[in-house]
C-alpha beads as a LAMMPS data file, in Angstrom:
LAMMPS data file: protein, C-alpha beads

232 atoms
231 bonds

1 atom types
1 bond types

-500.0 500.0 xlo xhi
-500.0 500.0 ylo yhi
-500.0 500.0 zlo zhi

Masses

1 110.0

Atoms # bond

1 1 1 -89.284 -92.704 -369.072
2 1 1 -92.880 -94.124 -369.790
3 1 1 -95.399 -93.165 -367.469
4 1 1 -96.946 -95.825 -365.257
5 1 1 -100.573 -95.721 -365.421
6 1 1 -103.830 -97.933 -364.289
7 1 1 -106.547 -97.171 -366.449
8 1 1 -110.170 -97.545 -364.251
9 1 1 -112.643 -98.069 -366.997
10 1 1 -116.359 -99.158 -368.081
11 1 1 -115.435 -99.924 -371.771
12 1 1 -117.799 -98.316 -373.638
13 1 1 -117.146 -97.399 -377.071
14 1 1 -115.091 -94.399 -376.123
15 1 1 -113.110 -96.092 -373.305
16 1 1 -112.413 -98.679 -376.059
17 1 1 -110.812 -96.092 -378.294
18 1 1 -108.929 -94.611 -375.176
19 1 1 -107.554 -98.059 -374.153
20 1 1 -106.307 -98.694 -377.728
21 1 1 -104.725 -95.179 -377.806
22 1 1 -102.922 -96.012 -374.587
23 1 1 -101.506 -99.442 -375.427
24 1 1 -100.178 -97.658 -378.670
25 1 1 -98.437 -95.017 -377.082
26 1 1 -94.613 -95.278 -376.208
27 1 1 -95.018 -92.617 -373.373
28 1 1 -97.265 -95.020 -371.318
29 1 1 -96.466 -98.075 -369.532
30 1 1 -99.969 -99.608 -368.914
31 1 1 -99.856 -101.530 -365.427
32 1 1 -103.513 -103.015 -365.666
33 1 1 -107.070 -102.159 -366.323
34 1 1 -109.362 -102.153 -363.525
35 1 1 -113.477 -102.333 -364.323
36 1 1 -116.152 -100.505 -362.910
37 1 1 -119.986 -100.342 -363.891
38 1 1 -121.017 -97.389 -365.939
39 1 1 -121.509 -97.919 -369.777
40 1 1 -122.697 -101.603 -369.036
41 1 1 -122.620 -103.511 -365.609
42 1 1 -119.229 -104.189 -364.176
43 1 1 -119.638 -107.882 -365.111
44 1 1 -119.937 -106.959 -368.837
45 1 1 -117.243 -104.105 -368.727
46 1 1 -114.881 -106.714 -367.428
47 1 1 -115.474 -108.935 -370.278
48 1 1 -115.055 -106.159 -372.401
49 1 1 -111.629 -104.957 -371.103
50 1 1 -110.595 -108.764 -371.713
51 1 1 -111.716 -108.688 -375.193
52 1 1 -110.146 -105.431 -376.080
53 1 1 -106.743 -106.824 -374.736
54 1 1 -106.881 -109.771 -376.941
55 1 1 -107.984 -107.718 -380.001
56 1 1 -104.918 -105.546 -379.514
57 1 1 -102.774 -108.664 -378.946
58 1 1 -101.839 -107.626 -375.181
59 1 1 -103.067 -110.402 -373.207
60 1 1 -100.028 -109.761 -370.864
61 1 1 -101.784 -106.916 -369.344
62 1 1 -103.920 -107.923 -366.347
63 1 1 -107.673 -106.995 -365.825
64 1 1 -109.123 -106.696 -362.276
65 1 1 -112.953 -106.432 -361.496
66 1 1 -114.183 -103.797 -359.481
67 1 1 -116.883 -102.568 -357.282
68 1 1 -120.573 -103.492 -358.889
69 1 1 -122.562 -100.610 -357.322
70 1 1 -122.004 -97.009 -355.979
71 1 1 -120.621 -96.559 -352.368
72 1 1 -124.132 -95.509 -350.877
73 1 1 -126.763 -95.742 -353.475
74 1 1 -128.336 -98.096 -356.131
75 1 1 -126.796 -98.248 -359.675
76 1 1 -128.350 -96.229 -362.285
77 1 1 -129.308 -97.996 -365.485
78 1 1 -126.847 -98.262 -368.028
79 1 1 -127.174 -96.366 -371.370
80 1 1 -127.779 -99.222 -373.925
81 1 1 -128.937 -96.722 -376.439
82 1 1 -125.622 -95.039 -376.317
83 1 1 -122.847 -98.020 -376.520
84 1 1 -125.247 -100.999 -377.041
85 1 1 -126.281 -103.494 -374.335
86 1 1 -123.075 -105.107 -374.425
87 1 1 -121.189 -101.874 -374.396
88 1 1 -119.650 -102.401 -377.498
89 1 1 -122.124 -101.221 -380.143
90 1 1 -124.046 -104.625 -380.053
91 1 1 -121.178 -106.225 -381.856
92 1 1 -121.631 -109.811 -380.362
93 1 1 -117.884 -110.511 -379.650
94 1 1 -117.040 -114.087 -378.989
95 1 1 -116.020 -114.652 -375.312
96 1 1 -112.496 -113.882 -374.202
97 1 1 -110.111 -116.578 -374.029
98 1 1 -108.132 -115.042 -371.174
99 1 1 -109.616 -114.672 -367.568
100 1 1 -109.708 -111.632 -365.110
101 1 1 -107.528 -111.852 -362.104
102 1 1 -108.049 -113.251 -358.824
103 1 1 -107.320 -110.151 -356.902
104 1 1 -110.009 -107.317 -356.744
105 1 1 -109.379 -103.989 -358.285
106 1 1 -109.057 -102.491 -355.023
107 1 1 -106.216 -104.858 -354.027
108 1 1 -104.331 -104.402 -357.339
109 1 1 -104.602 -100.901 -356.813
110 1 1 -103.590 -100.505 -353.223
111 1 1 -100.669 -103.020 -353.877
112 1 1 -99.493 -101.121 -356.916
113 1 1 -99.394 -97.716 -355.466
114 1 1 -97.817 -98.732 -352.204
115 1 1 -95.075 -100.790 -353.998
116 1 1 -94.473 -97.671 -356.511
117 1 1 -94.976 -94.656 -354.047
118 1 1 -95.015 -91.522 -356.246
119 1 1 -94.715 -93.382 -359.675
120 1 1 -98.381 -94.611 -360.580
121 1 1 -100.842 -92.250 -362.293
122 1 1 -104.660 -93.309 -361.988
123 1 1 -106.669 -92.494 -365.138
124 1 1 -110.366 -93.070 -364.241
125 1 1 -112.453 -92.856 -367.481
126 1 1 -115.776 -94.122 -365.699
127 1 1 -117.737 -93.600 -362.446
128 1 1 -115.076 -93.082 -359.661
129 1 1 -116.202 -95.906 -357.204
130 1 1 -113.029 -98.052 -357.132
131 1 1 -110.874 -94.857 -356.564
132 1 1 -112.929 -93.845 -353.681
133 1 1 -112.981 -97.351 -352.414
134 1 1 -109.269 -97.122 -352.491
135 1 1 -109.025 -93.926 -350.658
136 1 1 -111.439 -95.320 -347.889
137 1 1 -109.595 -98.193 -347.469
138 1 1 -106.060 -96.449 -346.943
139 1 1 -106.650 -92.873 -345.616
140 1 1 -102.930 -91.963 -346.363
141 1 1 -102.476 -93.702 -349.862
142 1 1 -103.268 -90.514 -351.676
143 1 1 -99.513 -89.494 -350.517
144 1 1 -98.299 -92.075 -352.713
145 1 1 -100.402 -91.309 -355.984
146 1 1 -98.453 -89.698 -358.561
147 1 1 -101.682 -87.823 -360.028
148 1 1 -105.240 -88.661 -360.935
149 1 1 -106.247 -87.845 -364.380
150 1 1 -110.092 -88.121 -364.624
151 1 1 -112.488 -88.099 -367.300
152 1 1 -115.745 -86.779 -365.868
153 1 1 -117.472 -83.704 -364.430
154 1 1 -118.484 -80.239 -365.834
155 1 1 -117.539 -76.672 -364.651
156 1 1 -119.147 -74.325 -366.897
157 1 1 -120.799 -76.782 -369.588
158 1 1 -124.414 -78.348 -369.361
159 1 1 -124.384 -81.717 -368.110
160 1 1 -124.975 -84.839 -370.395
161 1 1 -126.915 -87.155 -367.895
162 1 1 -129.329 -84.440 -366.641
163 1 1 -129.126 -80.524 -367.505
164 1 1 -126.349 -80.110 -364.803
165 1 1 -124.579 -83.484 -364.163
166 1 1 -122.143 -85.252 -366.223
167 1 1 -122.497 -88.971 -366.378
168 1 1 -119.405 -90.436 -364.600
169 1 1 -120.073 -88.315 -361.865
170 1 1 -123.750 -88.710 -361.205
171 1 1 -123.352 -92.742 -361.479
172 1 1 -121.638 -92.194 -358.171
173 1 1 -121.540 -88.396 -356.578
174 1 1 -120.571 -89.619 -353.130
175 1 1 -117.436 -91.469 -354.742
176 1 1 -116.606 -88.232 -356.729
177 1 1 -116.921 -85.911 -353.504
178 1 1 -114.192 -88.573 -351.776
179 1 1 -111.990 -88.335 -354.822
180 1 1 -112.108 -84.669 -355.489
181 1 1 -110.958 -84.313 -351.789
182 1 1 -107.909 -86.316 -352.235
183 1 1 -104.370 -84.914 -351.143
184 1 1 -102.904 -85.522 -354.597
185 1 1 -102.721 -83.787 -357.848
186 1 1 -105.669 -84.071 -359.691
187 1 1 -106.750 -83.262 -363.310
188 1 1 -110.346 -83.165 -364.170
189 1 1 -110.993 -83.603 -368.011
190 1 1 -114.717 -82.555 -368.211
191 1 1 -117.230 -81.839 -370.575
192 1 1 -115.557 -78.472 -371.061
193 1 1 -113.184 -80.102 -372.846
194 1 1 -114.397 -83.275 -374.369
195 1 1 -117.548 -81.354 -375.913
196 1 1 -114.851 -79.351 -377.942
197 1 1 -113.175 -82.401 -379.288
198 1 1 -114.725 -83.528 -382.567
199 1 1 -113.980 -86.475 -384.940
200 1 1 -115.266 -86.090 -388.674
201 1 1 -116.446 -89.131 -390.630
202 1 1 -113.271 -88.767 -392.491
203 1 1 -111.114 -89.086 -389.458
204 1 1 -113.400 -92.153 -388.493
205 1 1 -112.684 -93.630 -391.688
206 1 1 -108.840 -93.179 -391.467
207 1 1 -108.881 -95.060 -388.086
208 1 1 -111.028 -98.019 -389.458
209 1 1 -109.108 -98.506 -392.820
210 1 1 -105.875 -100.352 -391.401
211 1 1 -105.642 -104.206 -391.929
212 1 1 -105.362 -104.685 -388.063
213 1 1 -107.406 -106.153 -385.610
214 1 1 -108.022 -102.890 -383.785
215 1 1 -109.107 -101.119 -386.664
216 1 1 -111.564 -103.986 -387.651
217 1 1 -112.978 -103.699 -384.052
218 1 1 -113.307 -99.916 -384.266
219 1 1 -115.067 -100.266 -387.615
220 1 1 -117.630 -102.448 -385.879
221 1 1 -118.363 -100.298 -382.798
222 1 1 -117.902 -96.526 -383.711
223 1 1 -120.933 -96.296 -386.260
224 1 1 -123.243 -97.040 -383.246
225 1 1 -121.791 -94.407 -381.093
226 1 1 -121.485 -91.938 -383.876
227 1 1 -125.279 -92.366 -384.775
228 1 1 -126.391 -91.674 -381.294
229 1 1 -124.095 -88.541 -381.113
230 1 1 -124.767 -87.019 -384.447
231 1 1 -128.603 -87.093 -383.396
232 1 1 -127.895 -84.207 -381.106

Bonds

1 1 1 2
2 1 2 3
3 1 3 4
4 1 4 5
5 1 5 6
6 1 6 7
7 1 7 8
8 1 8 9
9 1 9 10
10 1 10 11
11 1 11 12
12 1 12 13
13 1 13 14
14 1 14 15
15 1 15 16
16 1 16 17
17 1 17 18
18 1 18 19
19 1 19 20
20 1 20 21
21 1 21 22
22 1 22 23
23 1 23 24
24 1 24 25
25 1 25 26
26 1 26 27
27 1 27 28
28 1 28 29
29 1 29 30
30 1 30 31
31 1 31 32
32 1 32 33
33 1 33 34
34 1 34 35
35 1 35 36
36 1 36 37
37 1 37 38
38 1 38 39
39 1 39 40
40 1 40 41
41 1 41 42
42 1 42 43
43 1 43 44
44 1 44 45
45 1 45 46
46 1 46 47
47 1 47 48
48 1 48 49
49 1 49 50
50 1 50 51
51 1 51 52
52 1 52 53
53 1 53 54
54 1 54 55
55 1 55 56
56 1 56 57
57 1 57 58
58 1 58 59
59 1 59 60
60 1 60 61
61 1 61 62
62 1 62 63
63 1 63 64
64 1 64 65
65 1 65 66
66 1 66 67
67 1 67 68
68 1 68 69
69 1 69 70
70 1 70 71
71 1 71 72
72 1 72 73
73 1 73 74
74 1 74 75
75 1 75 76
76 1 76 77
77 1 77 78
78 1 78 79
79 1 79 80
80 1 80 81
81 1 81 82
82 1 82 83
83 1 83 84
84 1 84 85
85 1 85 86
86 1 86 87
87 1 87 88
88 1 88 89
89 1 89 90
90 1 90 91
91 1 91 92
92 1 92 93
93 1 93 94
94 1 94 95
95 1 95 96
96 1 96 97
97 1 97 98
98 1 98 99
99 1 99 100
100 1 100 101
101 1 101 102
102 1 102 103
103 1 103 104
104 1 104 105
105 1 105 106
106 1 106 107
107 1 107 108
108 1 108 109
109 1 109 110
110 1 110 111
111 1 111 112
112 1 112 113
113 1 113 114
114 1 114 115
115 1 115 116
116 1 116 117
117 1 117 118
118 1 118 119
119 1 119 120
120 1 120 121
121 1 121 122
122 1 122 123
123 1 123 124
124 1 124 125
125 1 125 126
126 1 126 127
127 1 127 128
128 1 128 129
129 1 129 130
130 1 130 131
131 1 131 132
132 1 132 133
133 1 133 134
134 1 134 135
135 1 135 136
136 1 136 137
137 1 137 138
138 1 138 139
139 1 139 140
140 1 140 141
141 1 141 142
142 1 142 143
143 1 143 144
144 1 144 145
145 1 145 146
146 1 146 147
147 1 147 148
148 1 148 149
149 1 149 150
150 1 150 151
151 1 151 152
152 1 152 153
153 1 153 154
154 1 154 155
155 1 155 156
156 1 156 157
157 1 157 158
158 1 158 159
159 1 159 160
160 1 160 161
161 1 161 162
162 1 162 163
163 1 163 164
164 1 164 165
165 1 165 166
166 1 166 167
167 1 167 168
168 1 168 169
169 1 169 170
170 1 170 171
171 1 171 172
172 1 172 173
173 1 173 174
174 1 174 175
175 1 175 176
176 1 176 177
177 1 177 178
178 1 178 179
179 1 179 180
180 1 180 181
181 1 181 182
182 1 182 183
183 1 183 184
184 1 184 185
185 1 185 186
186 1 186 187
187 1 187 188
188 1 188 189
189 1 189 190
190 1 190 191
191 1 191 192
192 1 192 193
193 1 193 194
194 1 194 195
195 1 195 196
196 1 196 197
197 1 197 198
198 1 198 199
199 1 199 200
200 1 200 201
201 1 201 202
202 1 202 203
203 1 203 204
204 1 204 205
205 1 205 206
206 1 206 207
207 1 207 208
208 1 208 209
209 1 209 210
210 1 210 211
211 1 211 212
212 1 212 213
213 1 213 214
214 1 214 215
215 1 215 216
216 1 216 217
217 1 217 218
218 1 218 219
219 1 219 220
220 1 220 221
221 1 221 222
222 1 222 223
223 1 223 224
224 1 224 225
225 1 225 226
226 1 226 227
227 1 227 228
228 1 228 229
229 1 229 230
230 1 230 231
231 1 231 232
């Protein structure tokens, strides 16, 4: 039985790849995308989520706009030098033809989890503000979350935003504190893992060689990201 997941995302070149992978997996039932600031503003990230679903031919999957700033601080600037000012390697994509849902990310997360107790896995791959706001809104909802599998943090590795902090966590540290205190299973996939995952140019070329809109899009955006990462 496919696992029901909601991806909370700030796409982002890396998040774009993650969304395409999730859409292609028979092991995953993607219930929706919720958006958050991080690699760009929430507004831009929402537009990107809609574009990615169109590119993948999955306009049936809903997108819900999330928080526009951290819980108790001002939003940090977005790293345009990492993902481009548009979060997609400055690829100048046309506006999406599909629209964001009227429900907010908080409303969608709350209703979906309460309607499917113990069945929904949350996969936040950006700052944790939306998930924290859900836990604040309903103090017992963590009991109905199957699992939270998040990309963020660092245990023994150095940070990538400061010498000690990882980017998704530092974008809203108060939210991270709330999420890590939740009474449900949590798996942190942090820099200790992601720094060990490398893609060669040969592997990237394989991803980009197919006559497929997803492959064509990756061909546009990955070089921007790869050039930044290879500068270290």
